[in-house]
N, C-alpha and C positions, 0 to 999 in steps of 0.2 A: 504494500500500500504506500502510495506517495503522499507525503504530508509536507505542507509548506512550513518554513521556519516560524512564521507568525502563528500558525495553528498549533505547532508544537509548544511554543512559548505560552499560548493561551491555556493549553491543557495543564502545563506545569503551574501556572498562576492559579487556576481554578482548584487544583489539587492542594496546593499550599493553603489556600483560603479555606478549603473544606476542613483541614486539620488545624485550623486556628493559627496559621502562620501570621506574623504581624509585619507591618511596614513592607508589604510586598510591592516590589518595583520591577517593571520590565523595561529594559533599555534597548532601544533600536540602534544597533552598532553598524548597520549597513553603511558602507562608505567611510566608516571610521576605524574599522578593524579588519585585518585579514584573517583573524582567528575564527570569528563566528558572526552571526547576524543579530543575535539577541543574547543578553544576559537577563536571567530572572534571579532576583535577589530577595531573600526573605529572612526574617528572624524567628527564633523560637525562644520561649521563656526558660527552657531547661533542656538538658541532654535527652531526656526521654521524649519530649515533644519534638526535638530536632530529628531524632531517629524516626518518629512517627510521620513527620512531614516528608522526609526523604523517601521512606517506604511508599507512602501514598503517591508521590510524584512518579516513582518508578512503576508502580502497579497501574496507574491510570494511563501512562504513556504506552506501556506494554499492551494493555487491554484495548486502547483506542486505536493505536497505529502500529502495534507489533514491534516496537523498537526497544532495545536494551541500550543502556549507556555505553559509549565507546570506552569510557574509563570513569572511575570514581576515585576520589581521594578523601581521606579523613573520616573513616567510619568510627570504629570503637573509641570511645572517650574523647571524641573530637569536639572542637568548638566551632568548626567550619567544615562543612561537607560540600564537595564539588561533584556535580554530575555533568559529564561531557557528552552531549548528543550531537556533536559536530557543529551544526548550524546554531544550536542553542546550548548555552552553558548555564547551569543552575547552581547558585551559591546559596546555601542555607547556613545561617550563622546563629551562634549565641550572641546576645547583644554586645558584650565587651569585645568580641572578635570583630563584629561588624563595625563597631566604632573605631577600632584600631586600623582596619584595612581601608575603610571609607571608599569602597568601589564606586559609589554614586558620585563622589567628588572627583575621583580619578577620571571617570568618564562623564564629566559634567556637561560636555557638548552634545552628548547623546540624547535624543528625544525620548521622553518617557511615553510608554504606551499603556493606556488604561484598559485592561481586559476585564475588569470587574464591573464595569458600568452596564 
């Protein structure tokens, strides 16, 4: 099944929202990055919630479009989990790690896409 990067990002945002992820942001990096088309960034209140959000994102993407991440970083005991789907890279953080890395600031020129409206 072929899925657009925008559709993939939307599925990830909706899954994070379903599991009560907070401060969910989708950044459109087309034309700004050679790495991917979208970053999806969200926060979780604690490690258990972080794991639940990441699992929901993976399950929803697998169920809806049949894709597994190309790679993932930061599972057990992590404060930041990265899921790489090629055209979409998902970052799930605990608040202190998100504040430290400030990806939204680093990619401040990237337009935000509101998939929750």
